[in-house]
Structure formats: structure tokens, C-alpha cells
N, CA, C and O atoms as CSV, one atom per row, in Angstrom:
chain,resi,resn,atom,element,x,y,z
A,1,PRO,N,N,44.471,149.102,228.405
A,1,PRO,CA,C,45.236,150.273,227.995
A,1,PRO,C,C,44.637,150.960,226.772
A,1,PRO,O,O,44.571,152.188,226.722
A,2,ALA,N,N,44.199,150.178,225.786
A,2,ALA,CA,C,43.629,150.782,224.583
A,2,ALA,C,C,42.354,151.554,224.911
A,2,ALA,O,O,42.118,152.630,224.363
A,3,ALA,N,N,41.532,151.002,225.808
A,3,ALA,CA,C,40.296,151.690,226.200
A,3,ALA,C,C,40.617,152.994,226.923
A,3,ALA,O,O,39.943,154.005,226.725
A,4,ARG,N,N,41.647,152.963,227.757
A,4,ARG,CA,C,42.041,154.171,228.478
A,4,ARG,C,C,42.530,155.232,227.486
A,4,ARG,O,O,42.176,156.404,227.613
A,5,GLU,N,N,43.332,154.834,226.511
A,5,GLU,CA,C,43.823,155.780,225.510
A,5,GLU,C,C,42.674,156.319,224.672
A,5,GLU,O,O,42.646,157.507,224.351
A,6,ALA,N,N,41.731,155.464,224.315
A,6,ALA,CA,C,40.573,155.909,223.538
A,6,ALA,C,C,39.762,156.928,224.328
A,6,ALA,O,O,39.254,157.893,223.757
A,7,GLY,N,N,39.638,156.721,225.638
A,7,GLY,CA,C,38.923,157.667,226.490
A,7,GLY,C,C,39.591,159.024,226.500
A,7,GLY,O,O,38.916,160.053,226.505
A,8,LYS,N,N,40.902,159.032,226.503
A,8,LYS,CA,C,41.631,160.297,226.477
A,8,LYS,C,C,41.396,161.034,225.166
A,8,LYS,O,O,41.308,162.262,225.151
A,9,LEU,N,N,41.295,160.298,224.072
A,9,LEU,CA,C,41.093,160.927,222.774
A,9,LEU,C,C,39.727,161.589,222.674
A,9,LEU,O,O,39.577,162.588,221.971
A,10,ARG,N,N,38.733,161.050,223.362
A,10,ARG,CA,C,37.382,161.608,223.290
A,10,ARG,C,C,37.240,162.885,224.113
A,10,ARG,O,O,36.395,163.724,223.801
A,11,GLY,N,N,38.037,163.044,225.138
A,11,GLY,CA,C,37.942,164.234,225.976
A,11,GLY,C,C,38.563,165.438,225.299
A,11,GLY,O,O,39.315,165.294,224.335
A,12,PRO,N,N,38.252,166.630,225.797
A,12,PRO,CA,C,38.842,167.839,225.232
A,12,PRO,C,C,40.371,167.789,225.284
A,12,PRO,O,O,40.957,167.317,226.259
A,13,LYS,N,N,41.000,168.280,224.224
A,13,LYS,CA,C,42.456,168.199,224.098
A,13,LYS,C,C,43.193,169.354,224.777
A,13,LYS,O,O,44.308,169.177,225.268
A,14,PHE,N,N,42.578,170.523,224.806
A,14,PHE,CA,C,43.272,171.722,225.277
A,14,PHE,C,C,42.618,172.252,226.546
A,14,PHE,O,O,41.393,172.292,226.655
A,15,LYS,N,N,43.450,172.658,227.507
A,15,LYS,CA,C,42.938,173.151,228.791
A,15,LYS,C,C,43.628,174.457,229.167
A,15,LYS,O,O,44.822,174.642,228.931
A,16,VAL,N,N,42.842,175.358,229.758
A,16,VAL,CA,C,43.361,176.647,230.218
A,16,VAL,C,C,42.773,176.926,231.597
A,16,VAL,O,O,41.571,176.771,231.808
A,17,ALA,N,N,43.620,177.335,232.529
A,17,ALA,CA,C,43.184,177.603,233.901
A,17,ALA,C,C,42.730,179.050,234.069
A,17,ALA,O,O,43.319,179.972,233.505
A,18,LEU,N,N,41.672,179.228,234.852
A,18,LEU,CA,C,41.256,180.539,235.367
A,18,LEU,C,C,41.395,180.428,236.877
A,18,LEU,O,O,40.558,179.815,237.541
A,19,ASN,N,N,42.437,181.014,237.410
A,19,ASN,CA,C,42.775,180.808,238.816
A,19,ASN,C,C,42.214,181.874,239.743
A,19,ASN,O,O,42.064,183.035,239.363
A,20,LYS,N,N,41.909,181.458,240.959
A,20,LYS,CA,C,41.577,182.306,242.113
A,20,LYS,C,C,40.680,183.493,241.803
A,20,LYS,O,O,41.137,184.633,241.713
A,21,ILE,N,N,39.418,183.210,241.643
A,21,ILE,CA,C,38.425,184.270,241.538
A,21,ILE,C,C,37.783,184.379,242.916
A,21,ILE,O,O,37.169,183.429,243.403
A,22,ILE,N,N,37.930,185.545,243.536
A,22,ILE,CA,C,37.441,185.759,244.902
A,22,ILE,C,C,36.340,186.814,244.867
A,22,ILE,O,O,36.528,187.906,244.332
A,23,VAL,N,N,35.190,186.471,245.443
A,23,VAL,CA,C,34.047,187.389,245.464
A,23,VAL,C,C,33.378,187.362,246.831
A,23,VAL,O,O,33.542,186.413,247.599
A,24,ASN,N,N,32.625,188.413,247.122
A,24,ASN,CA,C,31.754,188.414,248.293
A,24,ASN,C,C,30.528,187.576,247.966
A,24,ASN,O,O,29.996,187.652,246.859
A,25,VAL,N,N,30.085,186.784,248.919
A,25,VAL,CA,C,28.862,186.001,248.739
A,25,VAL,C,C,27.678,186.957,248.865
A,25,VAL,O,O,27.619,187.760,249.796
A,26,SER,N,N,26.741,186.870,247.931
A,26,SER,CA,C,25.576,187.751,247.915
A,26,SER,C,C,24.763,187.614,249.207
A,26,SER,O,O,24.556,186.511,249.713
A,27,GLY,N,N,24.311,188.758,249.725
A,27,GLY,CA,C,23.446,188.752,250.897
A,27,GLY,C,C,24.175,188.646,252.224
A,27,GLY,O,O,23.534,188.535,253.269
A,28,THR,N,N,25.511,188.678,252.205
A,28,THR,CA,C,26.254,188.543,253.464
A,28,THR,C,C,26.870,189.864,253.921
A,28,THR,O,O,27.613,189.902,254.901
A,29,MET,N,N,26.560,190.941,253.210
A,29,MET,CA,C,27.087,192.266,253.553
A,29,MET,C,C,28.612,192.244,253.668
A,29,MET,O,O,29.191,192.916,254.521
A,30,GLY,N,N,29.248,191.467,252.803
A,30,GLY,CA,C,30.706,191.432,252.763
A,30,GLY,C,C,31.362,190.616,253.852
A,30,GLY,O,O,32.583,190.669,254.003
A,31,THR,N,N,30.590,189.861,254.617
A,31,THR,CA,C,31.180,189.086,255.717
A,31,THR,C,C,31.610,187.686,255.290
A,31,THR,O,O,32.325,187.012,256.032
A,32,ARG,N,N,31.186,187.236,254.106
A,32,ARG,CA,C,31.541,185.894,253.616
A,32,ARG,C,C,32.171,186.019,252.233
A,32,ARG,O,O,31.721,186.808,251.402
A,33,LEU,N,N,33.205,185.239,252.001
A,33,LEU,CA,C,33.893,185.232,250.718
A,33,LEU,C,C,33.814,183.860,250.078
A,33,LEU,O,O,33.679,182.843,250.758
A,34,MET,N,N,33.899,183.852,248.768
A,34,MET,CA,C,34.007,182.605,248.018
A,34,MET,C,C,35.232,182.720,247.121
A,34,MET,O,O,35.476,183.757,246.505
A,35,CYS,N,N,35.992,181.641,247.061
A,35,CYS,CA,C,37.155,181.559,246.190
A,35,CYS,C,C,36.949,180.351,245.284
A,35,CYS,O,O,36.608,179.266,245.754
A,36,ALA,N,N,37.156,180.541,243.995
A,36,ALA,CA,C,37.003,179.429,243.058
A,36,ALA,C,C,38.040,179.540,241.952
A,36,ALA,O,O,38.423,180.637,241.548
A,37,SER,N,N,38.483,178.397,241.476
A,37,SER,CA,C,39.361,178.297,240.314
A,37,SER,C,C,38.738,177.296,239.357
A,37,SER,O,O,38.059,176.356,239.768
A,38,PHE,N,N,38.982,177.517,238.076
A,38,PHE,CA,C,38.384,176.678,237.042
A,38,PHE,C,C,39.426,176.305,236.001
A,38,PHE,O,O,40.416,177.012,235.812
A,39,THR,N,N,39.191,175.197,235.334
A,39,THR,CA,C,39.937,174.850,234.134
A,39,THR,C,C,38.921,174.701,233.018
A,39,THR,O,O,37.954,173.949,233.136
A,40,LEU,N,N,39.154,175.430,231.927
A,40,LEU,CA,C,38.287,175.355,230.760
A,40,LEU,C,C,38.920,174.403,229.763
A,40,LEU,O,O,40.140,174.404,229.596
A,41,ALA,N,N,38.110,173.591,229.100
A,41,ALA,CA,C,38.635,172.614,228.154
A,41,ALA,C,C,37.869,172.674,226.842
A,41,ALA,O,O,36.650,172.848,226.818
A,42,GLY,N,N,38.620,172.524,225.745
A,42,GLY,CA,C,38.019,172.516,224.414
A,42,GLY,C,C,38.911,171.805,223.422
A,42,GLY,O,O,40.047,171.458,223.744
A,43,ASN,N,N,38.412,171.587,222.228
A,43,ASN,CA,C,39.147,170.831,221.216
A,43,ASN,C,C,39.738,171.671,220.094
A,43,ASN,O,O,40.577,171.177,219.340
A,44,SER,N,N,39.330,172.909,219.964
A,44,SER,CA,C,39.816,173.751,218.877
A,44,SER,C,C,41.321,173.981,219.014
A,44,SER,O,O,41.827,174.182,220.118
A,45,SER,N,N,42.023,173.950,217.897
A,45,SER,CA,C,43.478,174.129,217.939
A,45,SER,C,C,43.867,175.513,218.456
A,45,SER,O,O,44.964,175.689,218.986
A,46,ASP,N,N,42.979,176.492,218.307
A,46,ASP,CA,C,43.276,177.837,218.816
A,46,ASP,C,C,42.565,178.118,220.143
A,46,ASP,O,O,42.435,179.273,220.548
A,47,PHE,N,N,42.106,177.057,220.818
A,47,PHE,CA,C,41.346,177.211,222.063
A,47,PHE,C,C,42.124,178.009,223.106
A,47,PHE,O,O,41.603,178.963,223.684
A,48,LYS,N,N,43.361,177.617,223.340
A,48,LYS,CA,C,44.158,178.280,224.375
A,48,LYS,C,C,44.316,179.768,224.069
A,48,LYS,O,O,44.142,180.607,224.953
A,49,ALA,N,N,44.642,180.094,222.832
A,49,ALA,CA,C,44.817,181.499,222.446
A,49,ALA,C,C,43.506,182.268,222.585
A,49,ALA,O,O,43.501,183.408,223.049
A,50,THR,N,N,42.401,181.651,222.188
A,50,THR,CA,C,41.091,182.302,222.277
A,50,THR,C,C,40.737,182.609,223.726
A,50,THR,O,O,40.281,183.710,224.035
A,51,VAL,N,N,40.943,181.645,224.613
A,51,VAL,CA,C,40.650,181.857,226.034
A,51,VAL,C,C,41.567,182.936,226.600
A,51,VAL,O,O,41.109,183.834,227.307
A,52,GLU,N,N,42.854,182.850,226.294
A,52,GLU,CA,C,43.801,183.826,226.844
A,52,GLU,C,C,43.502,185.240,226.364
A,52,GLU,O,O,43.682,186.195,227.120
A,53,GLU,N,N,43.048,185.393,225.116
A,53,GLU,CA,C,42.691,186.718,224.592
A,53,GLU,C,C,41.476,187.303,225.310
A,53,GLU,O,O,41.306,188.521,225.353
A,54,ASN,N,N,40.640,186.445,225.866
A,54,ASN,CA,C,39.398,186.876,226.517
A,54,ASN,C,C,39.404,186.660,228.028
A,54,ASN,O,O,38.350,186.696,228.662
A,55,THR,N,N,40.577,186.438,228.603
A,55,THR,CA,C,40.673,186.102,230.026
A,55,THR,C,C,40.005,187.140,230.920
A,55,THR,O,O,39.275,186.780,231.844
A,56,ASP,N,N,40.242,188.411,230.660
A,56,ASP,CA,C,39.654,189.446,231.523
A,56,ASP,C,C,38.127,189.393,231.487
A,56,ASP,O,O,37.474,189.515,232.523
A,57,GLN,N,N,37.563,189.211,230.300
A,57,GLN,CA,C,36.105,189.137,230.176
A,57,GLN,C,C,35.573,187.875,230.858
A,57,GLN,O,O,34.535,187.920,231.518
A,58,LEU,N,N,36.273,186.755,230.705
A,58,LEU,CA,C,35.838,185.503,231.335
A,58,LEU,C,C,35.913,185.596,232.856
A,58,LEU,O,O,35.021,185.111,233.552
A,59,ARG,N,N,36.965,186.214,233.372
A,59,ARG,CA,C,37.092,186.392,234.824
A,59,ARG,C,C,35.971,187.295,235.345
A,59,ARG,O,O,35.429,187.055,236.424
A,60,ASP,N,N,35.627,188.328,234.581
A,60,ASP,CA,C,34.539,189.225,234.972
A,60,ASP,C,C,33.205,188.473,234.996
A,60,ASP,O,O,32.409,188.644,235.920
A,61,ILE,N,N,32.966,187.648,233.990
A,61,ILE,CA,C,31.740,186.839,233.951
A,61,ILE,C,C,31.700,185.905,235.152
A,61,ILE,O,O,30.679,185.805,235.833
A,62,ALA,N,N,32.811,185.223,235.411
A,62,ALA,CA,C,32.862,184.282,236.537
A,62,ALA,C,C,32.608,185.006,237.853
A,62,ALA,O,O,31.874,184.505,238.705
A,63,ALA,N,N,33.212,186.184,238.026
A,63,ALA,CA,C,33.013,186.948,239.258
A,63,ALA,C,C,31.553,187.376,239.398
A,63,ALA,O,O,31.008,187.358,240.502
A,64,SER,N,N,30.919,187.758,238.297
A,64,SER,CA,C,29.506,188.157,238.341
A,64,SER,C,C,28.605,186.980,238.699
A,64,SER,O,O,27.704,187.108,239.528
A,65,VAL,N,N,28.856,185.833,238.068
A,65,VAL,CA,C,28.044,184.641,238.350
A,65,VAL,C,C,28.223,184.219,239.799
A,65,VAL,O,O,27.243,183.999,240.510
A,66,LEU,N,N,29.471,184.105,240.241
A,66,LEU,CA,C,29.741,183.664,241.613
A,66,LEU,C,C,29.212,184.670,242.631
A,66,LEU,O,O,28.642,184.284,243.651
A,67,GLY,N,N,29.402,185.959,242.353
A,67,GLY,CA,C,28.977,187.004,243.278
A,67,GLY,C,C,27.473,187.137,243.405
A,67,GLY,O,O,26.981,187.773,244.337
A,68,SER,N,N,26.738,186.544,242.476
A,68,SER,CA,C,25.271,186.603,242.538
A,68,SER,C,C,24.688,185.496,243.415
A,68,SER,O,O,23.487,185.485,243.681
A,69,LYS,N,N,25.524,184.574,243.861
A,69,LYS,CA,C,25.050,183.419,244.638
A,69,LYS,C,C,24.979,183.746,246.127
A,69,LYS,O,O,25.876,184.378,246.685
A,70,THR,N,N,23.896,183.302,246.753
A,70,THR,CA,C,23.726,183.464,248.198
A,70,THR,C,C,24.238,182.208,248.902
A,70,THR,O,O,24.518,181.196,248.259
A,71,ILE,N,N,24.356,182.281,250.218
A,71,ILE,CA,C,24.753,181.097,250.997
A,71,ILE,C,C,23.768,179.959,250.742
A,71,ILE,O,O,24.173,178.806,250.595
A,72,THR,N,N,22.472,180.283,250.689
A,72,THR,CA,C,21.455,179.257,250.424
A,72,THR,C,C,21.702,178.586,249.076
A,72,THR,O,O,21.614,177.363,248.966
A,73,ASP,N,N,22.014,179.388,248.044
A,73,ASP,CA,C,22.320,178.824,246.721
A,73,ASP,C,C,23.509,177.876,246.802
A,73,ASP,O,O,23.497,176.794,246.215
A,74,LEU,N,N,24.531,178.295,247.535
A,74,LEU,CA,C,25.791,177.548,247.580
A,74,LEU,C,C,25.718,176.289,248.430
A,74,LEU,O,O,26.536,175.383,248.274
A,75,GLU,N,N,24.734,176.229,249.335
A,75,GLU,CA,C,24.599,175.048,250.196
A,75,GLU,C,C,23.819,173.919,249.530
A,75,GLU,O,O,23.787,172.803,250.048
A,76,LYS,N,N,23.198,174.191,248.401
A,76,LYS,CA,C,22.440,173.151,247.695
A,76,LYS,C,C,23.404,172.086,247.169
A,76,LYS,O,O,24.508,172.410,246.733
A,77,PRO,N,N,22.992,170.824,247.209
A,77,PRO,CA,C,23.868,169.748,246.723
A,77,PRO,C,C,24.290,169.923,245.262
A,77,PRO,O,O,25.386,169.517,244.876
A,78,GLU,N,N,23.418,170.526,244.457
A,78,GLU,CA,C,23.716,170.675,243.032
A,78,GLU,C,C,24.386,172.007,242.697
A,78,GLU,O,O,24.508,172.350,241.521
A,79,ALA,N,N,24.820,172.760,243.702
A,79,ALA,CA,C,25.358,174.108,243.489
A,79,ALA,C,C,26.502,174.134,242.480
A,79,ALA,O,O,26.508,174.964,241.571
A,80,ARG,N,N,27.457,173.244,242.633
A,80,ARG,CA,C,28.613,173.243,241.724
A,80,ARG,C,C,28.184,172.985,240.283
A,80,ARG,O,O,28.687,173.627,239.361
A,81,ASN,N,N,27.263,172.053,240.086
A,81,ASN,CA,C,26.811,171.759,238.722
A,81,ASN,C,C,26.016,172.915,238.129
A,81,ASN,O,O,26.118,173.183,236.931
A,82,LEU,N,N,25.222,173.605,238.953
A,82,LEU,CA,C,24.478,174.765,238.469
A,82,LEU,C,C,25.428,175.891,238.075
A,82,LEU,O,O,25.241,176.533,237.041
A,83,ILE,N,N,26.440,176.129,238.893
A,83,ILE,CA,C,27.442,177.151,238.582
A,83,ILE,C,C,28.180,176.777,237.304
A,83,ILE,O,O,28.379,177.617,236.426
A,84,ARG,N,N,28.583,175.524,237.202
A,84,ARG,CA,C,29.300,175.043,236.011
A,84,ARG,C,C,28.453,175.276,234.748
A,84,ARG,O,O,28.967,175.762,233.741
A,85,ALA,N,N,27.165,174.932,234.800
A,85,ALA,CA,C,26.280,175.093,233.640
A,85,ALA,C,C,26.101,176.564,233.275
A,85,ALA,O,O,26.112,176.923,232.097
A,86,GLU,N,N,25.937,177.412,234.285
A,86,GLU,CA,C,25.767,178.847,234.033
A,86,GLU,C,C,27.029,179.442,233.420
A,86,GLU,O,O,26.951,180.231,232.478
A,87,LEU,N,N,28.186,179.069,233.946
A,87,LEU,CA,C,29.446,179.563,233.395
A,87,LEU,C,C,29.661,179.052,231.973
A,87,LEU,O,O,30.093,179.809,231.104
A,88,LEU,N,N,29.368,177.795,231.732
A,88,LEU,CA,C,29.542,177.220,230.396
A,88,LEU,C,C,28.716,177.996,229.371
A,88,LEU,O,O,29.210,178.332,228.295
A,89,SER,N,N,27.471,178.276,229.704
A,89,SER,CA,C,26.594,179.023,228.811
A,89,SER,C,C,27.135,180.427,228.538
A,89,SER,O,O,27.188,180.864,227.388
A,90,GLN,N,N,27.533,181.127,229.594
A,90,GLN,CA,C,27.999,182.503,229.426
A,90,GLN,C,C,29.378,182.576,228.774
A,90,GLN,O,O,29.628,183.471,227.966
A,91,PHE,N,N,30.268,181.658,229.109
A,91,PHE,CA,C,31.589,181.633,228.464
A,91,PHE,C,C,31.438,181.345,226.971
A,91,PHE,O,O,32.109,181.968,226.148
A,92,ASN,N,N,30.562,180.407,226.620
A,92,ASN,CA,C,30.385,180.062,225.214
A,92,ASN,C,C,29.711,181.174,224.425
A,92,ASN,O,O,29.898,181.264,223.212
A,93,ALA,N,N,28.935,182.021,225.085
A,93,ALA,CA,C,28.365,183.185,224.411
A,93,ALA,C,C,29.488,184.127,223.964
A,93,ALA,O,O,29.384,184.769,222.918
A,94,VAL,N,N,30.551,184.207,224.750
A,94,VAL,CA,C,31.701,185.056,224.428
A,94,VAL,C,C,32.640,184.360,223.443
A,94,VAL,O,O,33.165,184.991,222.526
A,95,LEU,N,N,32.846,183.062,223.637
A,95,LEU,CA,C,33.860,182.329,222.875
A,95,LEU,C,C,33.285,181.539,221.702
A,95,LEU,O,O,34.000,180.737,221.100
A,96,GLY,N,N,32.032,181.741,221.368
A,96,GLY,CA,C,31.447,181.075,220.214
A,96,GLY,C,C,31.327,179.568,220.343
A,96,GLY,O,O,31.454,178.849,219.352
A,97,GLY,N,N,31.086,179.084,221.546
A,97,GLY,CA,C,30.880,177.652,221.749
A,97,GLY,C,C,32.148,176.837,221.877
A,97,GLY,O,O,32.101,175.611,221.778
A,98,ALA,N,N,33.282,177.485,222.094
A,98,ALA,CA,C,34.573,176.779,222.130
A,98,ALA,C,C,34.772,175.915,223.374
A,98,ALA,O,O,35.518,174.936,223.335
A,99,VAL,N,N,34.104,176.274,224.487
A,99,VAL,CA,C,34.324,175.547,225.748
A,99,VAL,C,C,33.440,174.297,225.778
A,99,VAL,O,O,32.218,174.385,225.657
A,100,GLN,N,N,34.072,173.144,225.939
A,100,GLN,CA,C,33.322,171.892,226.023
A,100,GLN,C,C,33.100,171.459,227.462
A,100,GLN,O,O,32.068,170.871,227.785
A,101,GLU,N,N,34.054,171.743,228.317
A,101,GLU,CA,C,33.974,171.323,229.721
A,101,GLU,C,C,34.506,172.434,230.609
A,101,GLU,O,O,35.396,173.189,230.216
A,102,ILE,N,N,33.951,172.525,231.807
A,102,ILE,CA,C,34.511,173.379,232.851
A,102,ILE,C,C,34.731,172.501,234.066
A,102,ILE,O,O,33.804,171.864,234.567
A,103,TYR,N,N,35.964,172.474,234.531
A,103,TYR,CA,C,36.310,171.721,235.733
A,103,TYR,C,C,36.490,172.720,236.868
A,103,TYR,O,O,37.238,173.687,236.727
A,104,ILE,N,N,35.821,172.498,237.978
A,104,ILE,CA,C,35.994,173.346,239.155
A,104,ILE,C,C,37.136,172.738,239.955
A,104,ILE,O,O,36.992,171.674,240.557
A,105,THR,N,N,38.270,173.424,239.954
A,105,THR,CA,C,39.473,172.872,240.580
A,105,THR,C,C,39.666,173.347,242.011
A,105,THR,O,O,40.439,172.762,242.770
A,106,GLU,N,N,38.959,174.407,242.375
A,106,GLU,CA,C,39.020,174.927,243.745
A,106,GLU,C,C,37.685,175.604,244.015
A,106,GLU,O,O,37.164,176.326,243.165
A,107,PHE,N,N,37.128,175.367,245.210
A,107,PHE,CA,C,35.831,175.949,245.545
A,107,PHE,C,C,35.747,176.022,247.057
A,107,PHE,O,O,35.597,174.998,247.725
A,108,ALA,N,N,35.843,177.226,247.601
A,108,ALA,CA,C,35.817,177.379,249.055
A,108,ALA,C,C,34.976,178.591,249.428
A,108,ALA,O,O,34.990,179.615,248.745
A,109,ILE,N,N,34.242,178.451,250.531
A,109,ILE,CA,C,33.439,179.547,251.075
A,109,ILE,C,C,33.922,179.786,252.492
A,109,ILE,O,O,34.102,178.847,253.268
A,110,GLN,N,N,34.129,181.039,252.818
A,110,GLN,CA,C,34.641,181.375,254.140
A,110,GLN,C,C,33.763,182.426,254.783
A,110,GLN,O,O,34.028,182.847,255.908
């Protein structure tokens, strides 16, 4: 139990959801869609407020990153990790490094 509690203390304390970002998959002429949701996590006491103040910009960044991906990009085994890394870099450029983790909570291609 103590190890489990210690593990919780090391992880980010604050989480904010970015729900249902839907984009056309690049190169499909609008015939394929991708839907993704994310949870952003950080330790700053004002993390939630900072993310919420910038939600529109973060959603726009996420839509741009996701919309730039082709079916070939998305079929790669490492696709989710590459997307996560790209989003982390771009979100932190806006939020001054506040995001420690990005969890992909929903990811579907149709």
C-alpha cells in the first residue's frame, strides 16, 4: 500500500480533459475521419486554470496535428506515441512547459 501511495504522489496531480477532437484524415479527400480525446496532466497548482484559459488554442493545435496525419502515419505501431510527443511539445510551447503527461483516452479512425 505504501508503494502504491508513493507512486501516486510521483505522478501529475492535476488533470484536464480535451474531449472529442474530430478531423479528416490527411490524404483521404474527406472520406476518413479520426476522433481523439486526451487528458492533460501537470503538477502546477494553477494547471487546470491555465489549460482551461487556453482550451481553444490547444484544441486547434490538436486538430492541426491530428489532421496532418495520413492513414499510413496512423497505421504505424508507434503512431500514438508519436502523436503524444508532438502534442506535448506544441502544448508546452503554449503553456510554458506545464504539461507533464498526455493520456490518449479515445482514438478511433473511421
